[in-house]
C-alpha positions as CSV (number, residue, x, y, z in Angstrom):
1,X,158.7,267.2,192.6
2,X,157.7,270.9,193.0
3,X,160.0,272.5,190.5
4,X,160.6,276.2,191.2
5,X,161.7,276.7,187.6
6,X,158.6,275.3,186.0
7,X,155.3,277.3,186.0
8,X,153.4,274.0,185.6
9,X,154.3,273.5,189.3
10,X,154.4,277.0,190.5
11,X,151.0,278.2,189.4
12,X,148.9,275.3,190.8
13,X,151.0,275.3,194.0
14,X,150.4,279.0,194.4
15,X,146.6,278.4,194.0
16,X,146.7,275.7,196.6
17,X,148.7,278.0,199.0
18,X,146.1,280.8,198.6
19,X,143.2,278.5,198.9
20,X,144.5,277.3,202.3
21,X,145.2,280.8,203.4
22,X,141.7,282.2,203.0
23,X,141.4,283.1,199.4
24,X,138.4,281.8,197.4
25,X,140.4,280.3,194.5
26,X,139.2,276.7,194.3
27,X,138.0,277.2,190.7
28,X,141.3,278.8,189.7
29,X,143.2,275.8,191.3
30,X,141.2,273.4,189.1
31,X,142.0,275.6,186.1
32,X,145.7,275.8,186.9
33,X,146.0,272.0,187.3
34,X,144.2,271.5,184.0
35,X,146.5,274.0,182.2
36,X,149.6,272.5,183.8
37,X,148.5,269.0,182.6
38,X,148.2,270.5,179.0
39,X,151.5,272.4,179.3
40,X,149.5,275.5,178.4
41,X,152.0,278.2,179.5
42,X,150.0,281.1,178.2
43,X,146.9,280.0,180.2
44,X,149.1,279.5,183.3
45,X,150.4,283.0,183.0
46,X,146.9,284.4,182.8
47,X,145.7,282.3,185.8
48,X,148.8,283.5,187.7
49,X,147.7,287.1,187.2
50,X,144.2,286.3,188.4
51,X,145.6,284.6,191.5
52,X,147.6,287.7,192.3
53,X,144.5,289.8,192.2
54,X,142.3,287.5,194.3
55,X,140.9,289.1,197.4
56,X,141.0,287.6,200.9
57,X,137.7,286.0,202.0
58,X,136.1,288.6,204.3
59,X,134.9,285.8,206.6
60,X,138.4,284.4,207.1
61,X,138.6,283.6,210.8
62,X,142.4,283.8,211.4
63,X,144.7,286.7,212.1
64,X,148.3,285.9,211.3
65,X,150.6,288.9,211.6
66,X,154.2,288.0,210.8
67,X,155.8,291.5,210.9
68,X,158.9,291.8,213.1
69,X,157.4,294.2,215.6
70,X,154.4,292.0,216.4
71,X,156.5,288.9,216.8
72,X,159.2,290.7,218.8
73,X,156.4,291.9,221.2
74,X,155.2,288.3,221.6
75,X,158.7,286.9,222.2
76,X,159.4,289.5,224.8
77,X,156.9,287.8,227.0
78,X,158.4,284.4,227.0
79,X,159.9,283.1,230.3
80,X,163.6,282.3,230.8
81,X,164.9,279.4,232.9
82,X,168.2,278.8,234.6
83,X,170.5,276.3,232.8
84,X,172.0,273.4,234.6
85,X,175.6,273.9,233.4
86,X,176.7,270.4,234.4
87,X,173.9,268.7,232.5
88,X,174.0,270.9,229.4
89,X,176.8,269.1,227.5
90,X,174.9,265.8,227.7
91,X,171.6,267.4,226.7
92,X,173.1,269.2,223.7
93,X,174.8,266.0,222.6
94,X,171.5,264.2,223.1
95,X,169.7,266.7,220.9
96,X,172.2,266.3,218.0
97,X,172.2,262.6,218.3
98,X,168.5,262.3,218.7
99,X,168.0,264.4,215.6
100,X,170.3,262.3,213.5
101,X,168.9,258.9,214.6
102,X,165.3,259.9,214.3
103,X,165.8,261.5,210.9
104,X,167.1,258.1,209.5
105,X,164.2,256.3,211.1
106,X,161.7,258.4,209.2
107,X,163.5,258.9,205.9
108,X,162.4,255.9,203.8
109,X,158.7,256.5,204.2
110,X,158.8,260.3,203.7
111,X,155.8,261.5,201.8
112,X,153.5,258.5,202.6
113,X,150.0,259.0,204.0
114,X,149.2,257.6,207.5
115,X,147.6,254.4,206.2
116,X,150.5,253.8,203.8
117,X,153.0,254.1,206.6
118,X,151.1,251.5,208.6
119,X,150.9,249.1,205.7
120,X,154.6,249.3,205.0
121,X,155.7,249.0,208.7
122,X,153.3,246.1,209.2
123,X,154.8,244.3,206.2
124,X,158.3,245.0,207.5
125,X,157.5,243.5,210.9
126,X,157.8,246.9,212.6
127,X,154.3,247.9,213.8
128,X,154.9,249.7,216.0
129,X,158.2,250.8,214.7
130,X,161.3,249.8,216.7
131,X,164.2,251.1,214.6
132,X,165.5,251.6,211.1
133,X,163.3,250.2,208.4
134,X,164.2,247.5,205.9
135,X,163.9,247.9,202.2
136,X,161.2,245.5,201.1
137,X,161.7,243.9,197.6
138,X,158.0,244.3,196.9
139,X,155.8,247.2,198.0
140,X,152.8,246.0,200.1
141,X,149.4,246.5,198.6
142,X,148.1,250.0,199.1
143,X,151.6,251.6,199.4
144,X,152.2,253.9,196.5
145,X,155.9,254.3,196.7
146,X,158.9,254.7,198.9
147,X,161.0,257.9,199.1
148,X,163.8,258.1,196.6
149,X,166.3,258.0,199.4
150,X,165.1,254.6,200.7
151,X,167.9,252.6,199.0
152,X,170.4,254.7,201.0
153,X,168.5,255.0,204.3
154,X,167.2,251.6,205.0
155,X,168.9,248.9,207.2
156,X,172.2,247.8,205.9
157,X,172.5,250.6,203.3
158,X,174.5,253.1,205.3
159,X,177.8,253.3,207.3
160,X,177.3,256.9,208.5
161,X,174.2,259.0,209.1
162,X,172.7,259.3,205.6
163,X,172.8,262.8,204.1
164,X,169.5,264.7,204.4
165,X,168.4,268.3,204.0
166,X,167.0,268.3,207.6
167,X,170.5,267.6,208.9
168,X,172.3,269.8,206.3
169,X,170.2,272.8,207.5
170,X,171.1,272.1,211.1
171,X,174.8,271.9,210.3
172,X,174.6,275.0,208.1
173,X,172.9,277.0,210.8
174,X,175.7,276.1,213.2
175,X,178.4,277.2,210.7
176,X,176.5,280.4,210.0
177,X,176.2,281.3,213.7
178,X,179.9,280.5,214.2
179,X,180.7,283.0,211.4
180,X,178.1,285.7,212.1
181,X,177.7,285.6,215.9
182,X,174.5,286.4,217.8
183,X,173.2,289.3,215.8
184,X,172.1,287.4,212.8
185,X,170.6,289.1,209.8
186,X,168.6,287.7,206.9
187,X,171.2,289.0,204.4
188,X,173.9,287.1,206.4
189,X,171.9,283.9,206.1
190,X,171.6,284.4,202.4
191,X,175.4,284.7,202.1
192,X,175.9,281.5,204.0
193,X,173.5,279.6,201.8
194,X,175.2,280.7,198.6
195,X,178.6,280.0,200.0
196,X,178.2,276.6,201.6
197,X,175.2,274.7,200.1
198,X,174.6,273.6,196.5
199,X,171.3,274.7,194.9
200,X,170.6,271.1,194.0
201,X,170.5,270.1,197.6
202,X,167.7,272.6,198.4
203,X,163.9,272.0,198.0
204,X,160.6,273.9,197.7
205,X,160.7,277.3,199.6
206,X,164.5,277.2,200.1
207,X,165.1,276.5,196.4
208,X,162.7,279.3,195.5
209,X,164.6,281.7,197.7
210,X,168.0,280.5,196.4
211,X,166.7,281.0,192.8
212,X,165.6,284.5,193.7
213,X,169.0,285.4,195.3
214,X,170.9,284.3,192.2
215,X,168.5,286.4,190.1
216,X,169.4,289.4,192.2
217,X,166.3,289.6,194.4
218,X,167.3,291.2,197.8
219,X,167.4,288.8,200.7
220,X,164.6,290.6,202.4
221,X,162.3,289.9,199.4
222,X,163.5,286.4,198.5
223,X,160.6,284.7,200.2
224,X,158.0,286.8,198.4
225,X,158.7,286.2,194.7
226,X,157.2,283.1,193.0
227,X,157.3,281.1,196.1
228,X,154.2,279.0,196.7
229,X,156.0,277.0,199.4
230,X,156.3,279.9,201.9
231,X,154.2,278.2,204.6
232,X,155.7,274.8,204.2
233,X,158.0,273.1,206.8
234,X,161.4,274.2,205.5
235,X,162.0,277.0,208.0
236,X,160.9,274.8,210.9
237,X,163.5,272.2,210.1
238,X,166.2,274.8,210.1
239,X,165.5,276.1,213.6
240,X,166.9,273.6,216.0
241,X,170.4,275.1,216.4
242,X,168.9,278.5,217.3
243,X,167.5,276.7,220.3
244,X,170.7,274.7,221.0
245,X,172.8,277.9,221.4
246,X,170.2,279.7,223.5
247,X,169.2,277.1,226.2
248,X,166.5,278.3,228.6
249,X,166.0,281.5,226.6
250,X,163.3,280.7,224.1
251,X,162.6,284.3,223.2
252,X,166.2,284.8,222.1
253,X,166.3,281.5,220.3
254,X,163.1,282.4,218.4
255,X,164.4,285.8,217.4
256,X,167.5,284.2,215.9
257,X,165.4,281.7,214.0
258,X,163.1,284.5,212.8
259,X,166.0,286.2,210.9
260,X,166.8,282.8,209.3
261,X,163.2,282.0,208.5
262,X,162.4,285.3,206.7
263,X,164.8,284.4,203.9
264,X,162.4,281.8,202.5
265,X,159.1,281.9,204.4
266,X,156.1,284.0,205.6
267,X,153.1,283.5,207.8
268,X,152.8,280.0,209.3
269,X,156.1,279.1,207.7
270,X,157.8,281.7,209.9
271,X,155.7,280.8,212.9
272,X,156.9,277.2,212.6
273,X,160.5,278.2,212.8
274,X,159.9,280.5,215.8
275,X,157.9,277.7,217.5
276,X,160.6,275.0,216.9
277,X,163.5,277.2,218.1
278,X,161.6,278.1,221.3
279,X,160.6,274.5,221.8
280,X,164.2,273.2,221.6
281,X,165.5,276.0,223.8
282,X,162.8,275.3,226.4
283,X,163.5,271.5,226.2
284,X,167.1,272.1,227.3
285,X,165.9,273.3,230.7
286,X,162.4,271.8,231.0
287,X,161.5,268.6,232.9
288,X,158.8,267.4,230.5
289,X,157.9,267.7,226.8
290,X,154.5,269.2,227.7
291,X,156.2,272.0,229.7
292,X,158.4,272.8,226.7
293,X,155.5,272.7,224.3
294,X,153.4,275.0,226.4
295,X,156.2,277.6,226.4
296,X,156.8,277.2,222.6
297,X,153.2,277.8,221.6
298,X,153.3,281.1,223.3
299,X,155.9,282.2,220.9
300,X,153.5,282.6,217.9
301,X,150.3,284.6,217.3
302,X,147.5,282.9,219.2
303,X,145.1,283.6,216.4
304,X,147.2,281.8,213.8
305,X,146.3,278.4,212.3
306,X,149.5,277.0,213.7
307,X,148.8,278.1,217.2
308,X,145.3,276.8,217.1
309,X,146.4,273.4,215.8
310,X,149.1,273.1,218.4
311,X,146.7,274.2,221.2
312,X,144.3,271.6,219.9
313,X,146.7,268.8,220.3
314,X,147.6,269.9,223.8
315,X,144.0,270.0,224.7
316,X,143.4,266.5,223.3
317,X,146.0,265.1,225.8
318,X,144.4,267.0,228.7
319,X,141.0,265.5,227.7
320,X,142.4,262.0,227.9
321,X,142.4,261.1,224.2
322,X,144.6,258.3,223.0
323,X,147.5,258.8,220.6
324,X,145.5,257.1,217.8
325,X,142.7,259.6,218.4
326,X,145.1,262.5,218.3
327,X,146.5,261.2,215.0
328,X,143.0,260.9,213.6
329,X,142.2,264.4,214.7
330,X,145.2,265.6,212.7
331,X,143.9,263.8,209.6
332,X,140.4,265.1,210.0
333,X,141.2,268.7,211.0
334,X,144.4,269.4,209.1
335,X,144.2,266.8,206.3
336,X,143.5,269.4,203.6
337,X,147.1,270.8,203.9
338,X,149.9,269.6,201.6
339,X,151.9,266.8,203.2
340,X,154.9,269.2,203.5
341,X,152.9,272.1,205.2
342,X,154.0,273.5,208.6
343,X,150.7,273.3,210.3
344,X,149.9,269.5,210.0
345,X,153.5,268.4,210.5
346,X,154.0,270.5,213.6
347,X,150.9,268.9,215.1
348,X,152.4,265.5,214.4
349,X,155.6,266.5,216.2
350,X,153.5,267.5,219.2
351,X,151.6,264.1,219.2
352,X,154.9,262.1,219.3
353,X,156.3,264.2,222.2
354,X,153.1,264.2,224.2
355,X,152.1,260.6,223.9
356,X,155.5,258.8,223.5
357,X,156.9,257.1,226.5
358,X,160.5,256.8,225.4
359,X,162.7,257.9,222.5
360,X,161.7,255.2,220.1
361,X,157.9,255.3,220.8
362,X,157.9,259.1,220.6
363,X,159.6,259.1,217.2
364,X,157.6,256.1,216.0
365,X,154.3,257.8,216.9
366,X,155.2,260.9,214.8
367,X,156.3,258.8,211.9
368,X,153.1,256.8,212.0
369,X,151.2,259.9,211.2
370,X,152.8,260.0,207.8
371,X,153.6,263.1,205.7
372,X,157.1,264.7,206.1
373,X,158.3,261.8,208.3
374,X,162.0,262.5,208.2
375,X,161.6,266.1,209.2
376,X,159.0,265.6,211.9
377,X,160.9,262.6,213.3
378,X,164.1,264.7,213.4
379,X,162.5,267.4,215.5
380,X,161.0,264.9,217.9
381,X,164.4,263.2,218.3
382,X,166.1,266.5,218.8
383,X,163.6,267.7,221.5
384,X,163.6,264.3,223.2
385,X,167.4,264.2,223.4
386,X,167.4,267.8,224.7
387,X,165.1,266.8,227.5
388,X,166.7,263.5,228.5
389,X,170.4,263.5,227.2
390,X,172.3,261.3,224.9
391,X,171.8,258.1,226.9
392,X,168.1,258.3,226.2
393,X,168.8,257.3,222.6
394,X,169.1,253.5,222.4
395,X,172.6,252.3,221.8
396,X,171.4,249.8,219.3
397,X,170.3,252.7,217.1
398,X,173.6,254.6,217.5
399,X,176.0,251.7,217.0
400,X,178.8,252.6,214.5
401,X,176.5,254.2,211.9
402,X,175.4,257.2,213.8
403,X,178.7,258.6,214.8
404,X,179.5,260.7,211.7
405,X,177.1,262.6,209.4
406,X,177.2,262.7,205.6
407,X,176.5,266.3,204.6
408,X,176.4,268.5,201.5
409,X,177.4,271.5,203.5
410,X,180.9,272.6,202.5
411,X,183.6,271.4,204.9
412,X,181.2,269.2,207.0
413,X,180.9,265.9,205.2
414,X,181.4,263.0,207.7
415,X,181.6,265.4,210.6
416,X,181.4,263.6,214.0
417,X,178.2,264.2,216.0
418,X,180.4,264.7,219.0
419,X,182.2,267.5,217.2
420,X,178.9,269.2,216.3
421,X,177.9,269.1,220.0
422,X,181.3,270.5,221.2
423,X,181.1,273.3,218.7
424,X,177.5,274.1,219.7
425,X,178.6,274.3,223.4
426,X,181.5,276.6,222.5
427,X,179.1,278.9,220.5
428,X,176.6,278.9,223.3
429,X,179.2,280.0,225.7
430,X,180.3,282.8,223.3
431,X,176.7,284.0,222.9
432,X,175.7,283.8,226.6
């Protein structure tokens, strides 16, 4: 676990973040890992200072401005589309339901590499995946572990939607927007976090930001202090509701998500949230996943690593590559990123949406790519439900278990999915 209170994690993780962002610190990363293994805190402090002084490689090929003015200028150019008011309730309900169902499908194998996922699913008799996964009594050869939540998220282990941070954040964003209205500020986001969500139910960048807030760091700087996880997937997984309440207005959805994302993320972490909010917003009025994806990629700087990765996946489909080839491209091109990074996981979301033929195959394709499978699956399920409505999610996967959601968000445990959809529609009308 990446412990935001332990420099044995923070310093090596910061070195890795810098290395992947154009800083020539490979030697310092090796030193940091060695010092962490030896619990040499004095050496870690010295390495941390050297990392802070490291210069950007002058040959770094990417431009990734994340200042508000630049992003606002980009978002102003996004198109808006008319909303089919009669269809919107079904599509919003489908988005919520799809997110919950898909999240559970991916939860047990979270953190596994692509090959490990295939080995586990094959042993479980679900290759390709057709639904929720069983808990095997013996791990197949070549599978290192299952996620710690597997005993509570595998077939027969849950009566309601299992609690998960990907769903907590979606629920919290709804509550936050109900309280704050359309003009969301990063400081307001911070107040909602501290009021409604326990510290122990946050992870990586969110936990670092929460720690900083409790220490008295202003919300506008909480993402910047001892936070090596600032480009990981956390802000992306918080973005869906911003799209739900701004259907057909991806620019407005992305601006709302931007205020949220800035509390904990920078750079590609922020871009991931902006992209996801625009994607969900576009999906609520689009006819195809590709149409929504083409709009969403326009919401972020075209010279960023995230935009180039997402454009690369879109081009693979145009060129006639198979889904397996696309997954292989993600491994080969983006395999150096941490398994919780925004760039590689967003690419896997795109693969599932572009090559999947129905809800289950779309979600299963993304899960088969490994990495942050519960998060990526949830976004795919959300977008698919937004595109096709609640009846596109197989009834066999809904049943009696995916009616209410377990949640750590205050006042929301066992909230019905139908209630979340109704409240979303009421908020959308208020913000229209």
